[in-house]
C-alpha positions as CSV (number, residue, x, y, z in Angstrom):
1,M,34.6,-36.4,40.5
2,F,34.3,-40.2,41.1
3,H,36.3,-40.8,37.9
4,T,38.8,-37.9,38.2
5,F,40.0,-37.9,41.8
6,E,43.7,-38.8,42.1
7,H,44.1,-40.6,45.4
8,T,41.1,-40.8,47.8
9,A,37.3,-40.3,47.7
10,F,35.8,-40.3,51.2
11,R,32.2,-40.3,52.1
12,L,30.6,-39.6,55.5
13,E,27.1,-41.0,55.7
14,A,25.3,-39.5,58.7
15,R,21.7,-40.6,58.1
16,D,20.0,-43.8,59.2
17,T,17.7,-43.9,56.1
18,Y,18.1,-42.9,52.5
19,D,15.3,-42.9,49.9
20,A,17.0,-43.7,46.7
21,S,14.4,-44.9,44.2
22,Y,17.0,-47.0,42.3
23,E,17.6,-49.3,45.3
24,N,14.1,-49.5,46.8
25,E,13.3,-52.8,45.1
26,S,16.5,-54.3,46.4
27,L,15.7,-53.1,49.9
28,R,12.2,-54.7,49.6
29,K,13.7,-58.0,48.5
30,F,16.3,-57.8,51.2
31,L,13.6,-57.3,53.9
32,A,11.5,-60.1,52.4
33,G,14.5,-62.5,52.3
34,E,14.2,-62.8,48.5
35,P,17.3,-63.2,46.2
36,D,18.6,-60.2,44.4
37,D,21.6,-59.6,42.2
38,L,21.7,-55.9,43.0
39,P,21.6,-54.6,39.4
40,W,21.7,-50.9,40.5
41,L,25.0,-51.6,42.4
42,Q,27.0,-53.2,39.5
43,T,28.2,-50.0,37.8
44,W,29.4,-48.7,41.2
45,L,31.3,-51.9,41.9
46,D,32.9,-51.8,38.5
47,M,34.0,-48.2,39.2
48,I,35.4,-49.1,42.6
49,R,37.4,-52.1,41.1
50,E,38.8,-49.9,38.4
51,A,39.9,-47.2,40.8
52,A,41.4,-49.8,43.1
53,S,43.3,-51.3,40.2
54,E,44.8,-47.8,39.6
55,G,45.7,-47.3,43.2
56,R,42.9,-44.9,44.0
57,R,40.9,-45.5,47.2
58,F,37.3,-45.2,48.1
59,A,36.5,-45.0,51.8
60,R,33.4,-44.4,53.8
61,V,32.2,-44.1,57.4
62,R,28.6,-44.8,58.1
63,V,27.2,-43.2,61.3
64,V,24.4,-45.4,62.5
65,T,21.9,-45.7,65.3
66,V,21.9,-48.9,67.3
67,P,19.8,-50.9,67.0
68,L,20.1,-50.7,63.3
69,T,17.2,-49.5,61.1
70,D,16.1,-51.8,58.3
71,Y,17.9,-49.6,55.9
72,S,21.1,-49.6,57.9
73,R,21.0,-53.4,58.0
74,F,20.5,-53.5,54.2
75,G,23.4,-51.1,53.7
76,A,25.7,-53.2,55.9
77,W,24.7,-56.3,53.9
78,C,25.5,-54.4,50.6
79,A,28.8,-53.2,52.1
80,Q,30.2,-56.8,51.9
81,F,30.1,-56.4,48.1
82,T,31.5,-52.9,47.9
83,N,34.3,-53.8,50.4
84,G,35.0,-56.8,48.2
85,A,35.4,-54.5,45.2
86,G,37.9,-52.3,47.0
87,E,35.9,-49.7,49.0
88,D,36.7,-49.6,52.7
89,I,33.4,-49.0,54.6
90,R,33.5,-48.6,58.3
91,Y,30.8,-48.0,61.0
92,L,30.5,-45.6,63.8
93,E,27.7,-45.7,66.3
94,R,25.9,-42.4,66.6
95,E,26.6,-41.9,70.2
96,R,30.4,-42.2,69.6
97,A,30.1,-39.9,66.6
98,R,28.4,-37.3,68.8
99,A,31.1,-37.6,71.5
100,A,33.8,-37.2,68.7
101,Q,31.9,-34.2,67.4
102,V,31.5,-35.7,63.9
103,P,28.9,-33.6,62.0
104,E,25.4,-34.8,61.3
105,H,25.5,-34.1,57.6
106,D,26.7,-36.1,54.6
107,Y,29.6,-35.2,52.4
108,W,32.1,-36.4,49.9
109,L,35.7,-35.3,50.2
110,F,38.0,-35.9,47.2
111,D,41.7,-35.9,47.5
112,S,41.3,-34.0,50.8
113,R,40.7,-30.8,48.9
114,K,37.4,-31.0,47.0
115,L,34.3,-31.0,49.2
116,V,30.7,-31.8,48.2
117,R,28.1,-31.3,50.9
118,M,25.1,-33.4,50.3
119,H,21.5,-32.2,50.9
120,F,18.4,-34.3,51.6
121,D,14.7,-33.5,52.1
122,D,12.6,-34.5,55.1
123,Q,11.7,-37.8,53.4
124,D,15.4,-38.7,53.0
125,A,15.6,-38.1,49.3
126,F,18.8,-36.7,47.8
127,L,18.3,-33.1,46.6
128,G,21.8,-32.4,45.3
129,G,25.4,-31.7,46.2
130,E,26.9,-28.3,47.0
131,I,30.5,-27.8,46.0
132,I,32.3,-26.0,48.9
133,E,35.5,-24.1,48.0
134,D,36.2,-22.3,51.3
135,P,39.6,-23.7,52.5
136,T,38.6,-23.3,56.2
137,V,35.5,-25.4,55.7
138,I,37.4,-28.0,53.7
139,V,40.1,-28.3,56.5
140,Q,37.3,-28.8,59.1
141,H,35.8,-31.6,57.0
142,N,39.2,-33.2,56.8
143,Y,39.4,-33.1,60.6
144,W,35.9,-34.7,60.8
145,R,36.9,-37.4,58.4
146,D,40.0,-38.2,60.5
147,A,37.9,-38.2,63.7
148,A,35.2,-40.4,62.2
149,W,37.8,-42.8,60.8
150,H,39.6,-43.0,64.1
151,H,36.5,-44.0,66.0
152,A,34.9,-46.2,63.3
153,V,35.2,-50.0,63.1
154,R,35.6,-52.2,60.1
155,R,32.4,-53.5,58.6
156,D,33.0,-57.1,59.5
157,D,34.0,-56.2,63.0
158,F,30.8,-54.1,63.4
159,A,28.7,-57.0,62.1
160,N,30.2,-59.3,64.7
161,E,29.7,-56.7,67.4
162,Q,26.1,-56.4,66.5
163,G,25.8,-60.2,66.6
164,V,24.6,-60.4,63.0
165,G,27.6,-62.1,61.5
166,R,27.7,-61.5,57.8
167,L,24.4,-59.6,58.1
168,E,22.5,-62.1,56.1
169,R,19.0,-61.3,55.0
170,P,16.3,-61.8,57.7
């Protein structure tokens, strides 16, 4: 679906931590202050650049707990590269998300009509995506997308609010 959507691909990230084996070494290097060229991210960046050049848009809201977890700091640091490639990643503090009744589950919404709800285990590992076809559920997720976007702040503004500037490595 990442290659076939026509206009928009939106992701709501509602977790403070994800256990994705392909990025664990980069997370370790980030926390240790070691250089890293993020090899696992390059294909994603290429795909975002290609979509952007075709006028298709990736957007994301990350719901985060403040103070940030190490993983959330790492994600915010990585977001400078994905934003630079053309994805618009924004941040929403968990308390504001609750007040806005944004859900506590992750999902992708493609072209406002194709919904994939993401499932994770208790150790934050991705189990798979469930394609939802119920129009009522899809409309509700569109509403949640709009509410999250309305209350979220741009990545760079969020970094400044948190007093971490460009969110450099520790």
